[in-house]
C-alpha positions as CSV (number, residue, x, y, z in Angstrom):
1,M,3.2,9.4,6.1
2,G,4.5,12.9,5.7
3,R,2.9,13.4,2.3
4,N,0.5,16.3,1.9
5,A,-2.6,16.6,-0.2
6,L,-0.7,18.4,-3.0
7,S,1.9,15.7,-3.3
8,L,-0.9,13.0,-3.3
9,L,-2.8,14.9,-6.0
10,A,0.4,15.5,-8.0
11,E,0.8,11.7,-8.0
12,G,-2.8,11.3,-9.1
13,Q,-3.7,9.2,-6.0
14,D,-7.4,9.4,-5.2
15,L,-7.8,12.2,-7.9
16,E,-11.1,10.8,-9.1
17,A,-12.5,10.9,-5.5
18,F,-11.1,14.4,-5.0
19,I,-12.8,15.6,-8.2
20,E,-16.1,13.9,-7.3
21,A,-16.0,15.6,-3.9
22,I,-15.7,19.0,-5.5
23,K,-18.5,18.2,-7.9
24,A,-20.7,17.1,-5.0
25,G,-20.0,20.3,-3.0
26,N,-18.6,18.3,-0.1
27,I,-15.0,19.1,-0.6
28,L,-14.2,20.1,3.0
29,K,-15.9,17.0,4.4
30,R,-14.1,14.8,1.9
31,L,-10.7,16.4,2.6
32,K,-11.3,15.8,6.3
33,E,-12.3,12.2,5.7
34,L,-9.2,11.6,3.6
35,G,-7.0,13.3,6.2
36,Y,-6.0,16.1,3.8
37,L,-7.4,18.9,5.9
38,Q,-5.0,18.1,8.7
39,S,-2.2,18.2,6.2
40,F,-3.3,21.6,4.9
41,L,-3.6,23.0,8.5
42,G,-0.5,21.3,9.7
43,L,-2.2,19.5,12.5
């Protein structure tokens, strides 16, 4: 753990899913599902 969304994206992990979520307009939902939202908010 301890890795945030930016580091994950920088490493290219789940990048395709991230892009697809943006395209689908469900980015916040997808971020929450992936646990990225908690990283962004520091929760």
